[in-house]
N, C-alpha and C positions, 0 to 999 in steps of 0.2 A: 371600721378595721377588719379587713377578712378575715374569714376561718383559716387556721392553718389546718391542714388535711392532709395528713399520711394515711398508706392504705399499706396492709399487714398482710402478707399473702406466704403461710405456711404451705410449705413442704408441694408446691406445683408442681412432677415431677412426674417422667412419665412411665414408672414402676407404677405410678398409684392413677394416674392420668387416664392412662391408655387401655385402652380394654385387652392390649394382647401383655399388657403392663405384669408381671411376676406380684403384685400385690393390688391390684385391678378394684380400688373404692366403686362401686357401682356408682352412675351418674357421675362420677368427678372430669370427663368427658366433654358433660353439659355445662358441670362449674365452670370449667374454664372458657369457654366459649360464651356464654354469658359476662365473665371477668373481664374477661377482653373486649369485649364490648363496650361497655362502661370503660375501661383505661383512654380506650382510643375518645371516646364521646368526651373526659372528663379532661384528659389531655393538660396543659397548664395551670388548670383548680389542684391536681393532685403535688404538693409542695415535694413529699417524697413517697419514696418507697419502697418497703424492703421485703425482701424476699429471701425465708427461710430454706437452705437444702439439708433435706437429711442424707448422708454421707457415711458410708458403711465400708466397714470389707468384709471379705467372702467369712473370714473368722469372726466371730463375732458369737457374744452371750445368747446374744436371740435368735442363733440363725440353728440348723439341726447340727451344721459339721462337729458343733461345740460339744456337743451329748450323745451318750451312749447308753445300750440297757446292759443288760449281763450278757444278752447274747448276740454285743458288738454293734446291734444296730443302731442309725442317728433316731429322733423324732419325728415325724411326719410334722408337718407343717400346723399348725392351731393346736399345739399340744401344749397344754397348760402343765406346767414345772414348778411344782413349792418347796418351802425348807422342808416338809415333811419326807417329798420324794428323794431326798437331797443325802437327809439324811436316815432313810431307809436304804439306798442305794438301788432305787428304783431307774432312779437315773444317777447318773456320774460323770466326767467331765471324760472327754477323747483323748487331753493330753493330761497324765497324772499331773504335773504340776501345778495346772492351773482350777485344780481343785479344792484349794484352800478360799480362795480368794472369789470363788463361785459359790460356794455354801458362803461365806457372808454375803454373794449380793443377794441371792434368794433368803435369807434369814432378815437382812437391810428392808428389803422391799416387800415380809412378813409385816414389819415396822412400819413400813409407810404408812399400808393399808390402802394405797391408789391403785395400782394394776401389781398383777401377780407375773410372774414371765411368763409371757406367752411366743413360743418360736414361730418366726415368720418364714415365710419361703425368701431368703434370700434377696435383698430389691436395692434398690438406690446404691451399686457398687460404684464408690469410684472409681471413673474412669470409663463408664461403663451408659450404654444411651440410657438406662433407667434412670440417672441420674438427673438428667439434662431436665430443664423445664419445655414443659408439655407446650408442644411448637404455637398453637395457635397462643399462645398468650405471653409465650416469649416476641412472638412478635408484634403485636402488640404493645411490651415493655422496651424493645428497641426502637418501635417510634417513638415513645415517654423518653428514649434517649437522645432524639435527633436533636432536640433543642437544647443540648449541651448538659443534659443531668443525670448523675449514674447513679443506677438501683445500690443497697445499701444487701448487701447480701449475708444471709449469715448460716457459716453451716456448723452443721450438727453432728453426731454421733458416731465419729472416726474411732473412739473410748472403745475396744474390744470386751471391757469387762462392766458396762453399764449401758444401758436403754437412755436414748434421750432424746421423748418424745419432745417433749419440752425445750424449745428453743433460750430460755431463760438458764436454767440448769439440768442440770443429769438427773434418771431415776435416784441415783448413788454416786452422787458427787464423789471424784478422786482426788483425795488431799495432793496427790503428786501429777497431777493435770491441771494446770489453770483453765481449759477450754469446758470443763465438766461441771466448772463452779460459777457461781451463781455470776447472768453477766450484767453485771452495774453500766455500766458503759450501753449497754443494748437497749438498758428499761430507761437512762434517764433521756437516749433521744427518742425515744419514740412517745415521752412522757412531756414529750418539748409542744407537740400535735396539741391541735383545739379538739380534733376530730380523727380517731383511729377508724381508721374502716379494715375489717376482719372478717380473711376469707380464708380457704383453702383445705390439705388434705391433713389426716379426716376428723374431721370434728369433734369426733369418739375418743378420738388418743390425740395427736399432735398438737390441735389446734386450741382444745379443752385445754390440754395441759399448757401449755404457751400463754392462752391467756389468766388462765386462772394464777399460777405463778408470779405474771405481771403484777396484777392489779393486787394480790397478796404482799405483794416486797411494799406498796404504798398504803402503812396504817391508816392512814385518811379518805381512801378508796375514792384516792385525788383520778387515779386513772381510768377506774371500771366506770363514771360519767362520759369518760371521749368514749367509750368504746363503741361500736355500730358495727355490730354483726350481719352481713352478706349473707341473706339465709338462702340465700339459689344459688350461692358462689361459696357452699359446703356439703357434704354427705359423709356420712359413719363407714366406718369398716363391717359388710355385712355380718351381722349377728354380732354387731356391737350397739345397735339403736340403740338401747338405754341408756348407754354413755354420754349419745350424744344431747338426746332429750332431755336427760340433767343436769346436765351443762348450762343449755340455757334455761330453762327453770331456774336453776338457782343465779345463774350471772343478773338475770333479767330480774331477777326476788330483786337483787345489789344497785341497778341502774342501769347496766348493761342495755341498752337500745337497738331495737330489729332494725332493717330494711333488705330493700331487694337491691340487684345493679339498674335496672329497672327504673327503677322510684326516685335512688337517691337523686338528689339537686334536682328535681325534674318537676 
């Protein structure tokens, strides 16, 4: 019996993949070209395609507009804001009514010990070009759909009070917002596959977080044995390469496989 192959493509969006994008991940444009070529080559051999989409409001806890210092200045992109910075008053919320929630958020991030709060350039803003799929990949995906297949789109990031790197669960889930909580339906869907091809941006953040949360959900490590990372279809946020390298080292040690867009099924 033929193996059921799913592709899990993380945030293949203009903001990340276009050299003019607000948060361009160096090399992502070439990643998408190689991935698009593979999608076209495999065609019906891909039983399902899942695409996650970062979807932010301008006002967001990880955007400059949300914070200010004592001089009233917003933080510059790539500023790291710690819980201690908030407690000390180095940074406070631009809107006072959000302070309590924001302080709790950075304190919870500290306890999670995965990512600190990094201020990013506003990106993947809902309704803008930056949120859309990078054109060369979108063309390939639409070609795959012509056989009356549908893409499984998974949006994330629209809650303004938490980062949502992982498509599985937000960094700090909101008890009042189901969209930030564990996406069990999505987990069960990808676990139906025999092979899950993993690609997209960025390896250091959203791809790593999604894959890690997904495999950790299944206590028997059943999913990680199905994961195949397409190493030439993902790149790291510049300056965060060590996170991407650690992800690959840790996950391959647990059973994740690696290949390239060119080599898979050739």
